[in-house]
C-alpha positions in Angstrom: 138.8 51.4 127.4 137.9 55.1 127.7 139.5 56.6 130.7 136.8 59.4 131.1 134.6 59.2 134.4 131.4 58.1 132.8 133.3 55.3 130.7 131.0 55.5 127.9 127.5 56.2 127.2 125.3 52.8 126.0 125.0 53.6 122.2 128.9 54.1 121.9 129.4 51.0 123.6 127.1 49.2 121.7 129.2 50.6 118.0 131.7 48.3 116.3 133.5 45.2 117.4 134.8 46.4 120.4 131.1 45.9 122.1 131.7 42.8 123.6 134.6 44.1 125.3 131.7 46.0 127.9 130.3 43.2 128.7 132.9 40.8 130.7 129.8 38.5 131.8 128.8 37.3 128.4 132.0 36.5 126.8 132.3 36.7 122.7 128.7 37.6 122.1 128.5 35.7 118.8 125.2 34.9 119.0 123.0 36.7 116.8 120.1 37.1 118.8 123.1 38.6 121.7 124.1 41.3 119.2 120.5 42.4 118.9 119.9 42.6 122.1 122.7 44.6 122.8 121.6 46.9 120.0 118.1 47.2 121.8 119.9 48.0 125.2 117.7 45.4 126.8 117.9 41.3 127.5 116.0 38.5 125.4 114.8 35.4 126.7 115.2 32.2 124.5 114.9 28.8 124.8 116.6 26.7 127.7 118.9 24.7 127.0 117.8 22.4 129.7 114.4 21.8 127.4 111.0 23.0 128.6 109.6 22.6 131.7 106.9 20.3 133.1 105.4 19.9 136.6 107.4 17.1 138.7 106.6 15.6 141.8 108.1 15.8 145.6 110.2 12.8 146.3 109.3 14.0 150.3 105.6 14.8 149.9 104.5 13.4 146.3 103.1 16.8 145.4 104.0 18.7 142.0 105.6 21.3 143.5 107.9 22.6 141.3 108.0 22.8 137.5 111.4 21.6 135.9 113.3 20.3 133.2 113.2 16.4 132.3 116.0 15.0 134.6 115.8 17.3 137.8 114.3 15.9 140.5 114.0 17.8 144.2 113.5 17.2 147.6 111.3 19.7 150.0 112.3 20.3 153.5 111.7 23.1 156.4 108.2 23.9 155.7 106.5 26.5 158.0 105.3 24.9 160.8 107.3 21.4 160.7 109.5 20.8 164.0 112.7 21.5 164.4 115.8 19.9 166.3 114.5 21.8 169.4 110.9 20.6 169.1 109.8 23.9 168.2 107.9 25.0 164.9 110.2 26.2 162.1 109.2 29.9 162.0 107.9 31.1 158.1 109.0 33.8 155.8 111.9 32.1 154.4 114.3 34.0 152.7 118.0 34.5 151.5 120.3 31.3 152.2 123.8 30.2 151.8 125.8 27.0 152.2 128.0 28.3 154.9 129.9 25.0 155.9 131.1 21.8 154.1 132.5 18.8 156.1 133.3 14.9 156.2 131.1 13.1 158.5 132.6 9.3 158.0 132.5 8.9 154.5 129.4 11.7 154.1 129.5 15.2 153.0 127.4 17.1 154.7 126.3 20.8 153.9 125.5 23.6 156.8 122.9 26.0 155.3 121.6 29.4 157.3 118.5 30.2 156.0 116.8 33.9 156.6 113.6 34.9 158.1 111.8 37.9 156.4 109.3 38.3 159.4 108.7 41.9 160.9 107.1 41.4 164.4 105.0 38.7 166.5 104.1 37.5 169.8 107.1 36.6 170.8 111.0 37.1 170.2 112.2 34.1 171.5 109.7 31.8 169.8 111.6 29.1 167.9 114.0 29.3 170.6 117.5 30.6 169.0 120.4 30.8 171.2 121.4 34.4 169.8 118.7 36.4 170.8 119.4 40.7 169.9 116.1 42.2 171.2 113.2 40.2 173.2 111.5 43.8 174.3 108.1 44.6 173.0 108.3 47.4 170.1 106.4 49.8 172.7 106.2 50.2 176.1 103.5 47.9 177.4 102.9 46.1 173.8 102.4 42.8 173.1 104.4 42.5 169.4 108.3 41.6 169.1 111.0 41.3 166.8 110.1 38.0 165.5 112.7 37.6 162.6 116.4 35.7 162.6 117.6 32.7 161.1 117.8 28.8 161.1 120.6 26.4 160.4 119.8 23.2 158.2 121.9 20.6 157.5 121.9 18.1 154.2 123.5 14.9 153.9 124.3 12.6 151.3 121.3 13.8 149.5 119.1 13.9 152.8 117.9 16.6 154.9 118.9 15.8 158.7 118.0 18.6 160.8 117.2 22.3 161.6 118.2 24.4 164.1 117.2 28.2 165.3 120.3 30.1 165.0 119.2 34.1 165.3 116.4 35.5 166.9 115.0 38.9 168.1 115.6 40.9 165.1 113.6 42.2 162.1 112.6 41.5 157.9 115.9 39.4 157.7 115.7 39.7 154.3 119.0 38.4 152.5 122.8 38.5 153.3 125.2 36.7 151.9 128.4 33.5 152.8 131.4 35.1 154.1 135.0 33.4 152.9 135.4 32.2 156.8 132.3 30.0 156.7 129.4 32.4 158.2 126.4 34.1 157.5 126.1 37.8 157.6 122.3 38.0 158.3 120.7 41.8 157.3 117.9 43.3 158.9 115.9 45.3 155.9 114.2 48.1 158.0 114.5 51.5 157.0 112.8 53.3 159.7 114.0 54.6 163.0 111.9 53.1 165.3 113.1 51.7 168.4 111.5 49.2 170.7 110.5 49.4 174.5 113.9 47.9 175.7 116.2 50.8 173.5 117.3 48.9 170.6 117.4 50.0 167.3 116.9 47.9 164.5 118.3 47.9 160.8 121.7 46.3 160.9 123.8 43.3 160.0 124.4 40.0 162.0 126.8 37.3 161.7 125.4 33.7 162.1 127.6 30.9 162.6 127.3 26.9 161.2 127.6 26.0 164.9 124.3 28.0 166.3 125.4 27.9 169.8 128.2 30.6 168.4 125.8 33.4 167.1 125.9 36.0 169.5 122.7 38.1 168.4 125.2 41.2 168.7 124.5 43.7 165.5 127.3 45.1 163.4 126.6 48.6 164.2 130.0 50.2 162.1 128.3 48.2 158.7 125.4 50.8 158.9 121.9 50.9 159.8 119.5 51.2 156.8 117.3 48.9 155.1 119.7 46.1 154.3 119.2 43.8 151.4 122.1 41.6 150.6 126.2 41.3 151.0 129.1 40.3 148.7 132.8 39.8 150.4 135.3 40.1 148.5 138.2 37.6 149.9 141.2 38.7 148.4 140.6 42.3 150.4 137.6 41.4 152.9 135.9 44.3 151.9 131.8 43.8 152.3 129.6 45.0 149.7 126.2 46.0 150.6 123.0 47.1 149.2 119.9 49.0 150.0 116.3 48.2 149.4 114.6 51.7 149.7 112.7 52.4 146.5 114.3 55.5 144.5 116.9 56.2 147.3 119.0 53.3 147.7 123.0 53.3 148.0 125.5 51.0 146.8 128.1 50.2 149.7 131.2 48.4 150.9 132.7 48.4 154.5 136.4 48.2 155.1 137.2 45.8 157.9 140.3 46.9 160.0 140.7 43.1 160.1 140.5 42.0 156.8 142.1 38.7 157.7 138.3 36.9 158.1 137.3 34.9 161.0 134.0 34.8 163.1 133.9 38.1 164.9 136.3 40.0 162.9 133.9 42.2 161.2 132.5 43.5 164.9 136.0 44.7 165.4 135.7 47.9 163.4 135.8 49.0 160.1 134.7 52.3 157.7 131.3 52.4 156.1 131.7 53.8 152.6 129.0 54.5 149.4 130.0 54.4 145.7 130.0 57.7 143.5 130.8 57.8 140.2 134.5 58.7 139.7 133.8 63.0 138.6 130.2 63.2 138.8 128.1 64.0 141.7 124.8 62.1 142.3 124.5 60.0 139.2 121.0 57.7 139.3 121.5 54.3 137.7 118.3 53.1 137.9 117.2 53.5 134.2 119.8 51.4 133.4 120.3 49.6 130.0 122.3 46.8 128.7 126.3 48.0 128.7 126.0 50.9 130.6 129.2 51.5 132.1 130.7 53.1 135.3 134.3 53.6 137.4 133.4 54.1 140.7 135.3 55.8 143.5 134.0 56.0 147.7 132.9 58.3 149.8 133.2 57.9 153.6 130.1 57.6 156.0 131.1 59.3 159.3 128.1 58.1 161.4 127.0 54.8 160.3 124.4 54.7 162.9 122.7 57.9 162.0 119.1 58.4 162.2 117.1 59.3 159.2 117.1 62.8 156.8 116.6 64.7 154.0 120.0 65.5 152.1 120.7 67.7 149.1 123.2 66.6 147.0 126.2 68.4 145.6 124.4 68.5 142.3 121.5 70.5 144.3 118.7 67.8 144.2 117.2 67.2 147.7 115.7 63.8 148.5 113.5 63.7 151.8 113.4 61.0 154.4 116.4 59.0 153.5 118.5 56.7 156.0 121.4 58.0 157.6 124.2 56.8 155.9 122.6 57.5 152.6 121.8 61.1 153.5 125.7 60.8 154.2 126.8 59.7 150.9 124.3 62.0 149.0 125.7 65.3 150.1 128.7 64.0 149.3 127.5 62.9 145.4 126.9 59.5 145.9 125.0 57.3 143.3 121.6 55.9 143.9 120.1 52.7 142.6 116.3 52.3 143.0 115.8 49.1 144.9 119.7 47.4 145.7 118.6 43.7 146.1 120.6 40.2 145.8 124.5 40.3 145.7 127.0 37.4 144.8 131.0 37.2 144.4 132.5 35.2 141.9 135.9 35.1 140.6 136.8 38.4 141.0 133.6 39.9 140.1 130.4 41.1 141.9 126.9 40.5 140.7 124.4 42.8 142.0 120.7 43.5 141.3 118.1 46.4 140.9 115.4 45.3 141.9 113.4 47.8 139.9 116.1 49.2 137.7 115.9 49.6 134.0 114.0 51.5 131.2 110.7 49.6 132.8 111.4 48.9 136.0 111.7 45.2 135.8 115.2 44.8 137.2 118.9 45.5 135.8 122.1 43.6 137.0 125.6 44.9 137.4 128.7 43.4 137.3 131.2 44.8 139.4 135.2 44.7 138.4 136.6 44.3 141.9 140.1 44.7 140.5 139.4 48.0 138.3 136.5 49.1 140.2 134.5 49.3 136.9 130.3 48.1 136.7 128.5 47.2 133.8 124.6 46.4 133.0 124.4 43.1 132.0 120.8 42.4 132.0 118.4 45.0 131.8 114.9 43.3 131.5 112.3 45.1 129.3 108.9 43.1 130.1 107.8 40.4 132.6 107.6 37.6 130.1 111.8 38.5 130.1 112.3 38.5 133.5 109.9 40.1 136.4 111.8 42.1 139.2 114.5 39.7 140.1 115.7 39.7 143.8 118.1 36.9 145.7 120.7 36.2 142.9 123.6 33.3 142.6 126.3 31.9 140.7 126.8 28.4 140.6 130.6 27.0 140.7 130.3 26.6 136.7 129.5 30.2 136.6 126.3 30.5 135.4 124.2 33.3 137.2 120.5 32.2 138.8 118.0 34.6 139.3 114.9 34.3 141.7 112.1 36.2 140.6 110.2 38.8 143.0 107.7 40.6 140.7 104.3 38.9 141.2 102.4 36.4 139.3 103.7 36.2 135.5 101.8 33.9 132.9 104.0 32.9 130.5 104.0 29.4 128.0 104.4 27.1 130.8 101.4 28.6 132.7 101.2 30.9 135.9 103.7 31.5 138.6 106.9 32.8 139.7 110.4 31.7 137.9 113.8 31.0 138.7 116.0 32.4 135.6 119.4 31.4 133.9 121.4 34.2 132.8 123.6 32.6 129.8 127.0 33.4 128.5 125.7 35.4 125.6 123.9 37.4 127.7 120.1 36.3 127.2 117.6 34.6 129.9 115.9 31.3 130.1 113.4 29.9 132.4 115.0 27.3 134.4 111.9 26.5 137.1 108.5 27.7 138.0 107.2 28.0 141.2 103.8 25.2 141.1 102.9 25.1 144.5 98.7 25.1 144.4 97.6 22.4 147.2 94.5 21.8 149.2 94.2 21.4 152.5 93.6 17.6 152.4 96.7 17.5 150.2 98.4 19.2 153.0 97.3 17.2 155.6 98.1 13.9 153.7 101.9 15.3 153.6 101.9 16.0 157.4 101.8 19.9 156.7 99.6 22.9 158.2 96.4 22.6 156.5 96.8 26.7 156.4 99.6 26.5 154.0 97.4 25.8 151.7 96.2 27.8 148.7 97.3 28.6 145.5 101.2 30.2 146.1 102.6 30.4 142.4 102.5 33.8 142.5 105.3 33.9 145.6 108.6 34.5 145.2 111.8 32.3 144.9 114.9 33.8 146.9 117.8 32.4 148.8 119.0 30.3 145.9 122.4 28.3 146.2 124.5 25.8 145.3 126.7 23.6 147.3 130.2 23.8 146.7 130.4 21.1 144.2 127.7 22.4 141.7 125.4 19.1 142.4 122.7 20.8 144.4 120.4 24.1 144.1 118.9 25.0 147.2 116.1 27.7 147.1 113.2 28.4 149.2 109.5 29.7 148.0 108.6 32.1 151.1 105.1 31.6 151.2 104.2 29.2 152.3 107.6 28.7 153.5 109.7 25.2 152.0 113.0 24.6 151.3 113.8 22.8 148.2 117.2 20.6 147.3 117.3 20.4 143.6 119.8 18.0 141.3 120.2 16.7 138.0 121.9 17.1 134.1 123.2 20.5 135.0 126.0 20.1 132.5 123.4 20.6 130.0 123.0 24.0 130.4 125.1 27.1 131.5 124.3 26.7 135.2 
């Protein structure tokens, strides 16, 4: 492997038999279409090994809410407005999610998931009864708008949904986050402004949410930074937490090095150092227009004040960027790199997978694979069009090593009709359609299903989010943000890469 700071240009990476080594996720690259994709610098879409998709009826409501391959079934649960265990209505805007605990209950296996709700403000910060509430002050003095985001915990046992409980409240725009190796969820506020509530509380932080909702404190981990957080991934070998920022054209890539790397509930709140990624030997590199095979070696610069206000910043390359998050400003002044819109993150087998939702030559998304041991990151996915992939957001990796992409680029029409999709990234570097949003309901159907009639409508263009597998790989859990539904999908996973 070359030792220069920018390890190689895309063209040189694609020459000769060594091209496969540049893409650790794609393996041997034996297929002709994979080699052609490398030469083009972009990803291509192929037919799914699971077969074509078609509408499948939900085992809970009887409605054809998803298109799936033959043999797959699913159960919907936790719709917006459904009553939770405390008798209050489930909040809407479902988003990031993960399984945080697996436990045996008699002969049964039970999974506990934490689900984000990407709500900004509402009429009451405590409206869904979460035990951990961060900010219950109005947004402004005398106002009636409160921080209405947060999380709920879901329990799934032996193929059936059992209950939903609120856990975190009084936060804003809880978009994504990530699970920890010690069995908690890090919920991230995607807030890029410096607005302060009438109670003096700032937003844009990370919160730790526990499997037992009563242990969730509602206290932010300020040392992890204040910016438009999107997702996190924890390296279990070091305890370091990697973080993305979703701020168009001025998004940093960060990591938090905790003083207590052993991992336990509350360990991250004991303090740590926030750092921003920089390309070794180069200043203020933009990776926004990345193409398949682009490769960089990273180093990290320290952010002295993680809680700094927004500012303008001039990089070591002389470029000034205005109105950026405080941590980004400090990193940019030290030569840090920038993505377009850093979003989904997932850890798997010594690697971290990072989605830049608007990255790539046509701003339809790129995925980076970061080797945590070598600190080298490589572009393993670069969409050339909506047909191949439209602005992937949340990502996850199955226990079998298959990478799943949740699309968030607005409606797309393909051979299976209209609707956003779940895309599978294969071992040869290509993608295929695994599932499609098919939520298009009438008020009469909602009434018959026992759901709020206000949820009726054509929601096929709304995003999938929160995709995650249980540790055995039997179930894929995923949300559709609007109208707000959670699904448990199961089927013949061994027929494909997921």
